[in-house]
Each structure stands twice: as structure tokens, then as C-alpha cells.
C-alpha positions in Angstrom: -11.0 29.9 -9.7 -10.1 33.5 -9.3 -10.9 33.5 -5.6 -8.6 30.5 -5.1 -5.9 32.1 -7.2 -5.9 35.3 -5.1 -5.1 33.2 -2.0 -2.2 31.4 -3.5 1.4 32.5 -2.6 4.5 32.7 -4.7 8.1 32.8 -3.5 10.4 34.9 -5.6 14.1 34.2 -5.1 16.6 36.5 -6.7 19.6 38.4 -5.4 18.8 41.4 -7.8 16.1 43.7 -6.3 15.2 44.9 -9.8 14.5 41.4 -11.0 12.3 40.7 -7.9 10.5 44.0 -8.5 9.7 43.0 -12.1 8.4 39.6 -11.1 6.4 41.1 -8.2 4.8 43.5 -10.7 3.8 40.6 -12.9 2.1 38.6 -10.2 1.1 40.8 -7.3 -2.5 41.4 -8.5 -3.4 37.7 -8.3 -0.9 36.2 -5.8 0.5 37.0 -2.4 4.3 37.5 -2.8 7.1 36.3 -0.6 10.6 37.6 -1.5 14.1 36.2 -0.8 17.4 37.7 -1.8 19.3 34.4 -1.7 18.9 30.7 -1.4 19.4 30.5 2.3 16.7 33.0 2.9 14.4 31.1 0.6 14.9 27.9 2.6 14.0 29.7 5.8 10.7 30.8 4.2 10.0 27.3 2.8 10.5 25.8 6.2 7.7 28.0 7.6 5.4 28.3 4.6 5.9 25.3 2.3 2.3 24.2 2.8 1.1 27.6 1.6 3.4 28.3 -1.3 2.0 27.4 -4.7 5.2 27.9 -6.7 8.8 29.1 -6.3 10.4 31.3 -9.0 14.1 30.6 -8.5 17.1 32.5 -9.9 20.2 30.3 -10.6 23.2 32.5 -9.9 23.0 33.9 -6.3 25.4 34.5 -3.4 25.3 32.4 -0.2 23.3 29.5 -1.8 22.6 29.3 -5.6 19.5 27.8 -7.3 21.0 24.3 -7.5 21.7 24.4 -3.8 18.1 25.3 -3.1 16.9 22.4 -5.2 19.2 20.0 -3.4 18.0 21.2 0.0 14.4 21.0 -1.1 14.9 17.4 -2.1 16.4 16.7 1.3 13.4 18.3 2.9 11.0 16.2 0.7 9.6 19.4 -0.9 10.5 18.8 -4.5 7.3 16.8 -5.3 5.0 19.1 -3.3 6.2 22.6 -4.2 6.9 23.2 -7.9 10.0 25.2 -8.8 10.4 27.3 -11.9 14.0 28.3 -12.5 14.5 31.7 -14.2 18.1 32.2 -15.5 20.2 33.8 -18.2 22.1 30.5 -18.4 20.6 28.6 -21.3 23.3 25.9 -21.9 22.1 22.4 -22.4 24.1 21.2 -19.4 22.4 23.8 -17.1 18.9 22.9 -18.4 19.5 19.2 -18.0 20.9 19.5 -14.5 17.9 21.7 -13.5 15.3 19.3 -14.6 17.2 16.3 -13.1 17.3 18.1 -9.8 13.5 18.6 -9.8 12.7 21.9 -11.5 9.2 21.8 -12.9 10.1 24.3 -15.6 13.0 26.5 -16.7 12.5 30.1 -18.1 15.5 31.8 -19.8 16.1 35.5 -19.8 15.0 37.7 -21.5 11.4 36.4 -21.3 8.0 37.5 -22.4 6.0 38.4 -19.3 2.7 37.1 -20.6 4.2 33.8 -21.5 5.8 33.4 -18.1 2.5 34.3 -16.4 0.8 31.5 -18.3 3.5 29.0 -17.7 3.4 29.8 -13.9 -0.4 29.4 -14.0 -0.1 26.0 -15.8 2.5 24.6 -13.5 0.4 25.6 -10.4 -2.7 23.9 -11.9 -0.8 20.8 -12.8 0.7 20.4 -9.3 -2.7 21.2 -7.7 -4.3 18.4 -9.6 -1.5 16.0 -9.0 -1.6 16.6 -5.2 -5.4 16.3 -5.2 -5.2 13.0 -7.1 -2.5 11.8 -4.7 -4.7 12.7 -1.7 -7.7 10.9 -3.3 -5.7 7.8 -3.9 -4.4 7.8 -0.3 -7.9 8.3 1.1 -9.3 5.5 -1.1 -6.5 3.2 -0.2 -7.0 3.8 3.5 -10.8 3.2 3.1 -10.2 0.0 1.2 -7.7 -1.3 3.9 -10.2 -0.5 6.6 -13.0 -2.2 4.7 -10.8 -5.3 4.1 -9.8 -5.5 7.7 -13.4 -5.2 8.8 -14.4 -8.0 6.4 -11.5 -10.1 7.7 -12.5 -9.6 11.3 -16.2 -10.4 10.6 -15.3 -13.5 8.5 -12.8 -14.6 11.1 -15.5 -14.5 13.7 -17.8 -16.5 11.5 -15.1 -19.0 10.8 -14.4 -19.4 14.5 -18.1 -20.0 15.1 -18.3 -22.6 12.4 -15.1 -24.3 13.5 -16.4 -24.5 17.1 -19.6 -26.1 15.8 -17.4 -28.7 14.2 -15.5 -29.4 17.4 -18.7 -30.0 19.4 -20.4 -31.9 16.6 -17.4 -34.2 16.3 -17.0 -34.6 20.0 -13.3 -33.6 19.7 -11.5 -31.5 22.3 -12.5 -27.8 22.2 -8.9 -26.9 22.3 -8.2 -28.6 19.0 -8.7 -25.5 16.9 -6.3 -23.5 19.1 -3.7 -26.3 18.9 -4.0 -26.4 15.1 -3.3 -22.7 14.9 -0.4 -22.7 17.3 1.3 -25.7 15.8 0.7 -24.5 12.2 2.3 -21.1 13.2 5.3 -22.8 14.8 5.9 -25.3 12.0 5.7 -22.7 9.2 7.9 -20.3 11.1 10.6 -23.0 11.4 10.0 -23.9 7.7 10.4 -20.3 6.7 13.9 -20.1 8.3 15.2 -22.8 6.0 13.2 -22.2 2.9 13.2 -18.5 2.0 12.2 -19.4 -1.6 8.6 -19.9 -0.4 8.3 -16.2 0.7 6.6 -17.0 4.0 6.5 -13.7 5.8 5.2 -13.3 9.3 1.9 -11.9 8.1 1.5 -14.7 5.6 2.2 -17.3 8.3 -0.5 -15.7 10.5 -3.0 -15.8 7.7 -2.3 -19.5 7.0 -2.5 -20.3 10.7 -5.9 -18.7 10.9 -7.0 -20.5 7.7 -5.9 -23.9 9.1 -8.9 -23.7 11.5 -11.2 -24.4 8.6 -9.7 -27.8 7.7 -12.7 -29.8 8.9 -15.5 -27.4 8.1 -17.0 -30.1 5.8 -17.8 -32.4 8.8 -20.9 -30.4 9.4 -22.4 -32.1 6.4 -21.5 -35.6 7.6 -24.3 -37.5 9.4 -23.8 -37.7 13.2 -24.1 -41.5 13.2 -21.0 -41.7 11.0 -19.1 -38.8 12.4 -19.4 -40.0 16.0 -19.5 -43.7 15.4 -17.4 -45.4 18.2 -16.3 -48.4 16.2 -14.6 -48.9 12.8 -16.4 -47.4 9.8 -17.6 -49.6 7.1 -16.2 -49.1 3.6 -19.4 -47.2 2.6 -19.3 -45.0 5.7 -15.6 -44.3 5.2 -16.4 -43.1 1.6 -19.0 -40.7 3.0 -16.6 -39.5 5.7 -13.9 -38.7 3.0 -16.3 -36.3 1.3 -15.9 -33.8 4.2 -13.1 -32.2 2.3 -15.1 -31.6 -0.9 -18.2 -30.7 1.1 -16.1 -28.2 3.1 -14.8 -26.5 0.0 -18.3 -26.2 -1.3 -19.4 -24.6 2.0 -16.5 -22.1 1.7 -17.5 -21.1 -1.8 -21.0 -20.2 -0.5 -19.8 -18.0 2.3 -20.7 -14.5 1.2 -17.8 -12.1 1.2 -15.1 -14.6 2.2 -14.0 -15.1 -1.4 -12.8 -11.4 -1.4 -10.4 -12.0 1.4 -6.7 -12.7 1.0 -6.8 -15.8 3.1 -9.8 -17.4 1.3 -7.5 -19.3 -1.1 -5.6 -20.7 1.9 -8.9 -21.7 3.7 -10.1 -23.4 0.5 -6.8 -25.1 -0.2 -6.4 -26.5 3.3 -10.0 -27.6 3.5 -10.0 -29.3 0.1 -6.6 -31.0 0.2 -5.5 -31.6 3.8 -6.0 -35.4 3.6 -4.2 -35.8 0.3 -0.6 -37.1 0.3 2.5 -35.8 -1.4 6.0 -37.4 -1.1 7.8 -34.0 -0.9 9.3 -34.5 -4.3 9.1 -32.4 -7.4 5.4 -32.1 -7.6 5.1 -30.1 -4.3 4.2 -26.6 -5.1 3.8 -23.4 -3.0 0.0 -23.9 -3.2 0.3 -27.5 -1.9 2.6 -26.6 0.9 -0.3 -25.3 3.1 -2.5 -28.4 3.0 0.6 -30.6 3.3 1.6 -28.7 6.4 -2.0 -29.2 7.7 -1.9 -32.9 7.0 1.3 -33.3 9.0 -0.3 -31.4 12.0 -3.5 -33.5 11.7 -1.4 -36.7 11.9 
């Protein structure tokens, strides 16, 4: 910890040379010190060295640009959350204290102060911000890794779905362009629907997911015997009952696909596969969940 502390830098901002000298004396053994005689000079240093500065010790009353002005500019530069500021001032009114904290000061020290207490408060603030920035970085890295993992899973599962859907097309002797047509028509229909029904929350990305999921609508036909699936004439009542099971068989197949259940569009795949032959009259019982298979049923017709 001591080796890390020695490398840290403190920016001391005060128009009084004596005050700067006092603070330098307090911290120079463990920190590298930058000095600024007014707020404008402090901002120049921050523009160059903000990534290296562990804390700013900021006087309130200064010429050119006061402490509040520095805080305001640091907010504009998006530095308030990254570089902690400890205000050191003789002004101890409630209004000044409240304004300082509201503008982003991490701590406020009033003069006269006990040097040992100030040293400890500075150390505590630096450690708090270091931990906060470290945690923020970890969260960002983990979020990025999870997004990459989810995208990879989606790509792999999409390829698997394409393969299974293509098998259905050939097994059922339908046109190999059928899956492509389903995707395109689903996308167009939902895009038009979204223009007139914003209450469904159909964003462009969601429309794309549903369009991809629509390709799974007949996955259950792989479980239907070929003599029924490709029968040229009319199906008997018994054969038709078997044919109708392709929706439930398809949803069962989806449930067994390893990893797909973790994807955002799994629910849409399952919903469309399970319900695309059911009928709704467009009345009060139509829900957001039912919109997708209903849409698929229209396209299939």
C-alpha cells in the first residue's frame, strides 16, 4: 500500500502561498504534489493530469475562478465522479456546506483544522474513490464479457435453428425459400404494426428477434411421420390429429435444446412454435405474448 501511495498525486489549489506550503508540508512525504494559485490554473492541470490525480484539495475563496467555479467546470468535464475534491475553507455556514456537497465535493474541511485529522480524511477519501473506480471497472468488464458470451450463444443457437429449420423444409417438401419469406414478412408486418401500436413496445431490435424466432414455427414437424407429413391427398381424422401435435412436439424439442433457454428470444421461439395455429379474434383476450404467434398465424395463412 505504501508503494502505491507514494505514486499518487495531490493537486493543492489555494491563492495563498502560505496555505499551499502548509498543505505541501503535510503530504509531501507520501504524495507527489501539484500546486495551483487559482481555479483557472487548477483546471489547466486537471486537463493534463486528471487520470493521475488522486485528490484535489480546493480552497473556496480565490481570484480568477473560485472553488465553486472549479467544481462546476469539473462537472462539465465529467471529472466529478472520477477525481474526488476536498474543499478547505474558513466559510462554515450551512449554505456553503450544502452547496459544496451538492456540487460534488467529496468532503469539506473547515479552517482551522487538525493536520492529523485532515491527513486521515484525505487518505480515507482516496481509498473510497479507488475502490469505487475499481468496482466500476470490474462491473464494466463483466458486463462486456456477458454481452459477448450472450451474443456468441445467440449466434451459435441461431445457426442451429437455421439448420433445424432447413431440415424441416426438405422433410416437408416445401420451398426452401419459405423460412426466408417467413422472416421477411414477419419483419415487415411487425414494423408496420409498431407504427400504429406503440403500446406494445416493439423496438427494431425486438422485431428482429421475433422475426428470427418465427423460423422455428414448424420445428415440431420433424417428429411427424413422413407418410403423414408428405401425404399428397387429404388427411384422415386420425392423421390430422397426429399432424396437429407438431406444435406441442416442437415446443418440447425447444425445451431440450441446450443453452437456448438462456437466450432472450427463446420465449418468442417457444411461443410461436406452440401457439401459431391457435386462433384469437383480436378482442380483449389478445395479450402481448399472444401477439407473436398470432402474427405468425397470419403469415402462415
